[in-house]
N, CA and C of each residue as an Amber inpcrd file, in Angstrom:
protein
   432
  87.9580000 159.2260000   2.7300000  87.4320000 159.9230000   4.0520000
  86.2590000 159.9450000   3.0330000  84.8380000 160.2450000   4.2090000
  82.9540000 160.6270000   3.2650000  83.3120000 161.8880000   3.5380000
  82.7600000 162.6970000   2.9600000  82.6280000 164.0510000   2.6630000
  81.3850000 164.3190000   3.3080000  80.9730000 165.2930000   4.4240000
  79.7740000 165.4100000   4.8070000  79.2170000 166.3420000   3.9950000
  77.6730000 165.7620000   3.6090000  76.4080000 166.8310000   2.8020000
  76.1940000 167.4080000   3.6680000  75.4630000 168.6460000   3.7130000
  74.9290000 169.5750000   4.4860000  73.3650000 168.6880000   4.5650000
  72.7490000 167.6860000   3.3430000  71.5890000 167.1380000   3.7220000
  71.3200000 166.2910000   4.6440000  73.2120000 165.8600000   5.2320000
  72.8850000 164.3770000   6.0600000  72.9580000 165.3390000   7.3090000
  73.2940000 166.3160000   7.6860000  73.2270000 166.9550000   9.2430000
  72.5000000 166.6410000   9.5230000  72.6740000 166.7900000  11.1470000
  71.5260000 166.4680000  11.6460000  70.9420000 167.9790000  12.3330000
  69.4430000 167.9770000  11.9270000  68.7100000 168.9150000  11.7460000
  68.6220000 169.5840000  13.1370000  68.7050000 168.8550000  14.2070000
  68.1410000 169.4810000  15.4310000  69.6710000 170.3250000  15.9170000
  70.6010000 170.3970000  15.6110000  72.0740000 170.7460000  15.8630000
  72.4150000 171.7310000  14.5360000  71.8280000 171.9120000  13.5990000
  71.8270000 172.8560000  12.6850000  70.6040000 174.0610000  11.9430000
  70.2080000 173.5300000  12.8770000  68.5490000 174.6390000  12.6640000
  67.8540000 174.7330000  14.1700000  67.1130000 175.9450000  14.0220000
  66.5160000 176.6600000  14.8170000  65.1820000 176.5960000  14.2470000
  63.8110000 176.4130000  15.2610000  62.5330000 176.5570000  14.8770000
  62.5130000 178.3860000  14.7300000  61.2710000 178.1320000  13.9210000
  61.1840000 179.7630000  13.7350000  59.4140000 179.7700000  13.7460000
  58.9550000 179.9130000  14.6110000  57.4800000 180.4720000  14.7660000
  56.4280000 180.3610000  13.5130000  55.8250000 179.9150000  12.8320000
  54.8650000 179.9520000  11.8010000  54.3920000 181.5720000  11.7000000
  54.0240000 181.4350000  12.7710000  53.0520000 182.6180000  12.9100000
  53.6310000 184.0040000  12.9590000  54.8320000 183.7250000  12.8120000
  55.6700000 185.3260000  12.4950000  55.4360000 185.8800000  11.1900000
  55.2180000 184.9760000  10.3150000  54.8360000 185.6440000   9.0650000
  53.4420000 185.8180000   9.0710000  52.6230000 185.9760000   9.9670000
  50.9500000 186.5010000   9.7810000  51.0390000 187.4300000  10.2870000
  52.4860000 188.4350000  10.7710000  52.0720000 189.5460000  12.5780000
  52.0900000 191.0020000  11.1720000  52.6310000 190.8240000   9.8630000
  52.4400000 191.9120000   9.3770000  54.2940000 192.8620000   9.1800000
  55.3840000 191.9320000   9.8160000  56.8050000 192.4900000  10.1480000
  57.5230000 192.9920000   8.6480000  58.3800000 193.7980000   9.1400000
  59.0460000 193.8560000   7.9120000  60.1060000 192.5560000   7.5420000
  60.6650000 192.5440000   5.9690000  61.6960000 191.5810000   6.4160000
  63.0610000 191.3010000   6.8500000  63.2940000 192.8680000   7.3370000
  64.3770000 193.2570000   7.9980000  64.3550000 192.3540000   9.4480000
  63.5730000 193.5030000  10.1880000  62.8390000 192.4500000  11.4540000
  62.7490000 191.1010000  11.6560000  61.8560000 190.5430000  10.6280000
  62.2730000 189.0230000  10.8620000  63.3930000 188.4430000  10.4490000
  64.3320000 189.4200000  10.0300000  65.7870000 188.8870000   9.6930000
  66.3170000 188.7390000  11.5440000  66.0080000 190.2690000  11.8810000
  66.4550000 190.2370000  13.0550000  66.2110000 189.7980000  14.3510000
  64.8640000 189.3610000  14.0940000  64.2560000 188.2580000  14.9380000
  64.7210000 186.6300000  15.0390000  64.9640000 186.6030000  13.7620000
  65.7760000 184.7730000  13.6300000  66.8210000 184.8340000  13.8760000
  67.4200000 185.9370000  13.9710000  69.2420000 186.2430000  14.4440000
  69.0070000 185.5620000  15.7930000  68.2320000 186.6000000  16.8250000
  67.9810000 186.4560000  18.0820000  67.8600000 185.4040000  18.3620000
  66.3590000 184.9120000  17.7770000  66.4790000 183.6260000  18.0330000
  67.4210000 181.9440000  18.3210000  68.1500000 182.5890000  16.7480000
  69.1540000 181.6080000  17.1880000  70.3750000 181.5160000  18.2580000
  70.6600000 182.4730000  18.3370000  71.6710000 183.0700000  19.5020000
  71.0640000 182.7070000  21.2550000  69.2090000 182.9960000  21.0640000
  68.9900000 183.3040000  22.2900000  69.8480000 181.6870000  23.1130000
  69.7870000 182.0990000  25.0040000  69.7140000 181.0580000  25.8110000
  68.7090000 180.0250000  25.9730000  68.5610000 179.3640000  25.2070000
  66.8800000 178.3550000  25.3780000  66.5540000 178.0790000  26.5800000
  67.5090000 178.3950000  27.6910000  66.4930000 177.9800000  29.1860000
  66.1070000 179.3100000  29.6080000  66.9010000 180.8970000  29.2690000
  66.8990000 181.8400000  29.7690000  65.8970000 182.6570000  29.2570000
  65.9380000 182.6370000  27.6260000  65.0780000 183.2530000  26.3260000
  65.7310000 184.4020000  25.9410000  67.3830000 184.5030000  26.5490000
  67.4900000 185.9440000  26.6210000  69.0730000 186.0990000  26.0590000
  69.6260000 186.6620000  25.3200000  70.7550000 186.9110000  24.8550000
  70.9360000 188.4560000  24.7440000  72.8400000 188.6970000  24.4660000
  73.5250000 189.9750000  24.7660000  73.8110000 190.7170000  23.4420000
  73.6610000 190.3550000  22.3830000  74.7350000 191.0210000  21.1820000
  74.5980000 192.3760000  21.0770000  75.1850000 192.7740000  20.3700000
  75.7720000 194.3300000  20.2240000  74.5000000 194.8550000  19.1550000
  74.6260000 196.0150000  18.2670000  74.1510000 196.4330000  17.4230000
  74.9140000 195.9290000  16.1340000  75.7270000 195.9520000  16.3830000
  77.0560000 195.8400000  15.2790000  77.4540000 194.4280000  15.2530000
  77.0640000 193.4170000  16.0770000  77.0000000 192.2280000  15.7790000
  76.1520000 191.1970000  15.4040000  74.8900000 192.1350000  15.2070000
  73.5960000 191.6550000  14.9180000  73.5700000 192.0410000  13.0280000
  73.9030000 193.1700000  13.1220000  74.4200000 194.0980000  11.8970000
  75.1570000 193.0940000  10.8080000  76.3650000 193.0280000  11.4950000
  77.0240000 191.7230000  10.6960000  76.7930000 190.2750000  10.1170000
  76.0640000 190.2690000  11.0600000  75.2760000 188.7660000  10.8100000
  74.0130000 188.6630000  10.0740000  73.3930000 190.0550000   9.5020000
  72.2890000 189.7470000   8.4610000  72.5950000 191.1120000   7.9730000
  73.8350000 191.4330000   7.8810000  73.6810000 192.4710000   6.4840000
  72.9660000 193.9160000   6.7830000  73.3610000 194.5110000   7.5860000
  72.1950000 195.4250000   8.1180000  73.8600000 196.8260000   8.8780000
  73.2730000 198.1410000   8.5710000  73.7060000 198.7640000   9.7150000
  73.8760000 198.8520000  10.7400000  74.0220000 199.2480000  11.9020000
  73.5490000 199.5550000  13.2160000  72.7040000 200.3690000  13.2890000
  72.3260000 200.9600000  12.6540000  70.8680000 201.9670000  12.3610000
  69.8030000 201.3360000  12.2170000  70.2800000 201.1020000  11.1770000
  68.9920000 199.7380000  10.5480000  68.2330000 198.9170000  11.4770000
  69.6380000 197.9510000  11.8020000  69.0840000 197.2040000  13.4340000
  68.9620000 197.6320000  14.1410000  68.9210000 198.5350000  14.8370000
  68.2550000 200.0610000  15.6650000  66.7190000 199.8050000  15.3920000
  66.3700000 199.8300000  14.6280000  65.0250000 200.7380000  14.0130000
  64.3270000 199.4300000  13.7740000  64.9470000 197.9410000  13.7260000
  64.3050000 196.5820000  13.4760000  63.9840000 196.2270000  14.8690000
  64.9910000 196.2730000  15.8230000  64.4680000 196.2690000  17.2200000
  63.4450000 196.9980000  17.9700000  63.4960000 197.9140000  17.7230000
  62.3120000 198.9000000  18.1950000  60.9590000 198.4780000  17.3300000
  61.0000000 197.8260000  16.4130000  59.7120000 197.3160000  15.6950000
  59.3110000 195.9580000  16.3180000  60.4960000 194.9590000  16.8700000
  60.3010000 193.6530000  17.7450000  59.6190000 194.2560000  18.9580000
  60.3580000 195.5350000  19.5880000  60.0910000 195.6850000  20.7630000
  58.1320000 196.2520000  20.7250000  57.6640000 197.0490000  19.9500000
  56.9860000 197.8160000  19.4220000  55.4040000 196.5860000  20.0040000
  56.2230000 195.2010000  18.5160000  55.1740000 194.0700000  18.2780000
  54.9040000 193.4550000  19.5310000  55.7530000 193.6310000  20.8230000
  55.6710000 192.5680000  21.8110000  56.3600000 191.4470000  21.3050000
  57.4790000 191.4840000  20.4900000  58.1200000 189.8220000  20.6150000
  59.4320000 189.5950000  21.0790000  60.2540000 191.0540000  21.4290000
  61.1300000 191.3010000  22.4960000  60.7240000 191.9700000  23.7500000
  61.9300000 191.7960000  24.1290000  62.1910000 193.1860000  25.2550000
  63.6320000 193.7620000  25.9680000  64.0700000 194.8010000  25.6990000
  65.2160000 195.1320000  25.9590000  65.5020000 195.7760000  27.3190000
  66.7360000 195.6150000  27.5360000  67.1710000 196.2860000  28.9250000
  68.7050000 196.8570000  28.7530000  68.7780000 197.7560000  29.0400000
  70.3090000 198.0680000  29.1980000  70.9340000 197.5040000  30.5950000
  72.3710000 197.0010000  30.3890000  73.1260000 196.7030000  30.9920000
  74.6170000 197.2250000  30.6640000  75.1130000 197.3470000  31.7400000
  76.2000000 198.0360000  32.2310000  77.4710000 196.7550000  32.6890000
  78.5690000 197.0320000  32.6230000  79.9780000 196.5600000  32.7790000
  80.9040000 197.3170000  33.8960000  81.3600000 196.6240000  34.4040000
  82.2910000 197.2750000  35.3990000  84.2330000 196.8470000  34.7200000
  84.8290000 197.8830000  34.0030000  86.0350000 198.0460000  33.6320000
  87.0090000 197.2930000  34.9720000  87.8860000 196.8850000  34.2790000
  89.2370000 196.4570000  35.1510000  89.8150000 197.4060000  36.4000000
  89.8780000 198.5780000  35.5810000  90.3420000 199.6600000  36.6750000
  88.7910000 200.8260000  37.4150000  87.4900000 199.8710000  37.6870000
  86.6550000 200.1870000  38.5890000  85.6740000 200.8430000  37.7750000
  85.4800000 201.5110000  36.6400000  84.7970000 202.2010000  36.0940000
  83.6320000 201.5620000  35.4920000  82.2550000 202.4490000  35.6440000
  81.3260000 201.7950000  35.2570000  81.1390000 202.2270000  33.5790000
  80.5260000 201.0430000  32.9060000  80.7080000 201.1970000  31.6570000
  78.8860000 200.7680000  30.6740000  78.4890000 201.6940000  29.9730000
  77.4310000 201.1350000  29.4400000  77.9540000 199.7160000  28.3750000
  76.9460000 198.2520000  28.4840000  77.6000000 197.6500000  27.8290000
  76.0380000 197.3490000  27.0970000  75.6660000 196.3200000  26.2660000
  75.1390000 195.7670000  25.6270000  73.5520000 195.1390000  25.7590000
  72.4620000 195.5860000  24.8540000  71.4920000 195.6030000  25.2840000
  71.4400000 193.8850000  25.8480000  70.3080000 193.6990000  26.7990000
  69.8020000 192.1290000  27.5400000  68.4830000 192.3160000  26.4470000
  68.7530000 191.3680000  25.7520000  67.4550000 190.7330000  24.9900000
  66.8510000 189.7850000  25.4800000  65.6130000 189.8230000  26.1150000
  64.3970000 188.7510000  26.5680000  63.5820000 188.4420000  24.7610000
  63.2160000 187.2920000  24.3900000  62.5390000 186.6490000  23.2970000
  61.1720000 186.2580000  24.1840000  59.8570000 187.0370000  23.9300000
  58.8780000 186.4610000  24.6370000  58.1760000 185.8230000  23.9280000
  57.1130000 185.0950000  24.8150000  56.2210000 184.2210000  23.7760000
  55.5310000 184.8410000  22.7230000  55.4800000 184.0130000  21.6630000
  54.7520000 184.9950000  20.6170000  53.3320000 184.8140000  20.4750000
  52.6400000 184.2610000  21.5540000  51.6550000 184.5840000  21.9680000
  51.0170000 186.1210000  22.0860000  51.9010000 186.8490000  22.9150000
  51.7590000 188.0930000  23.2820000  51.0950000 189.1070000  22.1780000
  52.6750000 188.6490000  20.8720000  52.3970000 189.3140000  19.9260000
  51.1870000 188.9960000  18.9280000  50.9540000 187.5900000  18.5700000
  49.6020000 187.5890000  17.9970000  48.3230000 187.9050000  18.9390000
  48.3190000 187.8820000  20.1040000  47.0610000 188.7440000  20.7440000
  47.2700000 190.2200000  20.4660000  48.3140000 190.9130000  20.7970000
  48.4970000 192.1220000  20.4010000  47.8860000 192.6840000  18.8450000
  48.3160000 192.0530000  17.8220000  48.2510000 191.7830000  16.5520000
  46.6420000 191.9380000  16.1060000  45.7720000 190.9110000  16.5580000
  44.4080000 190.2860000  16.7260000  44.1320000 191.5190000  17.1650000
  44.1710000 192.1750000  18.2580000  43.4710000 193.2120000  19.1340000
  43.8030000 194.6110000  18.1540000  45.0060000 194.5580000  17.4200000
  44.5620000 196.3800000  16.3710000  43.6720000 195.8470000  15.7280000
  43.7480000 195.0020000  14.8580000  42.8850000 194.1570000  14.2110000
  41.6180000 194.9720000  14.2140000  41.1280000 194.3130000  15.1440000
  39.4550000 194.3590000  15.7400000  39.3660000 195.5500000  16.2540000
  40.5620000 196.3450000  16.9150000  39.7640000 198.4260000  17.1420000
  40.3060000 199.0210000  15.8440000  40.7080000 198.5400000  14.5070000
  40.6320000 198.9140000  13.1090000  39.5720000 198.7920000  13.0170000
  38.6770000 197.7520000  12.2290000  37.7270000 197.3230000  12.2300000
  36.7030000 198.3380000  12.9480000  36.7010000 198.3500000  14.6150000
  35.5880000 198.7890000  14.5530000  35.7080000 200.6420000  14.5140000
  37.0300000 201.0730000  14.1100000  37.1680000 202.3650000  13.9960000
  36.5020000 202.7700000  12.3990000  36.7710000 201.9670000  11.7580000
  36.4900000 201.4490000  10.3750000  34.7130000 201.6390000  10.0700000
  33.9570000 200.5120000  11.1000000  32.7850000 200.7460000  11.3650000
  32.2550000 201.7840000  11.8070000  32.8700000 202.3120000  13.0700000
  32.0720000 203.5760000  13.6020000  32.1830000 204.9230000  12.5490000
  33.2380000 205.2430000  11.2630000  33.1280000 205.9220000  10.8350000
  32.1600000 205.9950000   9.4160000  32.1040000 204.5590000   9.2290000
  30.7130000 204.2080000   8.2390000  29.4090000 205.0530000   9.1000000
  29.0850000 204.1760000  10.5430000  28.5190000 204.8900000  10.8880000
  27.7270000 206.4710000  11.1070000  29.1310000 207.1800000  10.7810000
  28.8290000 208.6300000  11.0210000  29.2050000 209.1580000   9.4120000
  29.4810000 208.5100000   8.6790000  28.8620000 208.7020000   7.4650000
  27.3520000 208.3540000   6.7810000  27.0520000 207.5530000   7.5780000
  25.4680000 207.6980000   7.1560000  24.5910000 208.4230000   7.7460000
  24.9780000 208.6450000   8.7670000  24.2400000 209.6770000   9.7620000
  24.5330000 210.9800000   9.1330000  25.2850000 211.5330000   8.4660000
  25.9770000 212.6110000   7.7520000  24.7300000 212.6890000   6.6820000
  25.0330000 211.3050000   5.7210000  24.2770000 211.7630000   4.7260000
  22.7510000 211.5120000   4.6660000  21.9540000 211.1450000   6.1840000
  20.7690000 211.1700000   6.7560000  20.4710000 212.6900000   6.8520000
  21.3720000 213.1680000   7.7370000  21.1730000 214.4980000   7.8600000
  20.8790000 215.3230000   6.7800000  21.8970000 214.9430000   6.0140000
  22.0250000 216.0290000   4.8820000  20.8320000 215.9570000   3.7200000
  20.4070000 214.8490000   3.8610000  18.8790000 214.5710000   2.8470000
  17.7730000 215.0380000   3.6630000  17.6580000 215.1540000   5.0080000
  16.6180000 215.3980000   5.2310000  16.6950000 217.0550000   5.9640000
  18.0380000 217.7200000   5.8090000  18.2490000 219.2790000   5.1720000
  17.3620000 219.6350000   3.9830000  17.8270000 218.4840000   3.0340000
  17.2810000 219.4240000   1.6810000  16.3100000 218.6230000   1.2140000
  15.2010000 218.0660000   2.3070000  13.8990000 217.6940000   1.8590000
  13.4230000 219.1020000   2.3430000  13.4230000 219.3960000   3.5840000
  12.7180000 220.4930000   4.0450000  12.4320000 221.8720000   3.3460000
């Protein structure tokens, strides 16, 4: 029997696409790892998944608190949206469930990233103008 080599596996069944733009958004490596895991397990029709922090942490080698931090980073960057869920136990009690993660179109994050860069450039330009006015006023005051 011929052994199957990983290089001969069907790439569509064994891999998932990670958008190239993800590396241009200034994300931390941990956030990229969590995002990659969420993309891997998402339902491709609803763009949602329900892993716990512990499940994500086991998959990417992080503690629950570290995963929580990176999930917050991904939410802030508008790459994902989370919603709490609940479950009803057999005896009828309502309990908290895992978060529902919705993977958002990466375009949202790219637009936000460029908007942040533009705003930072505007603030820097305004600071330069203020410094220039300050220097001009100091020169006028010293010339009198």
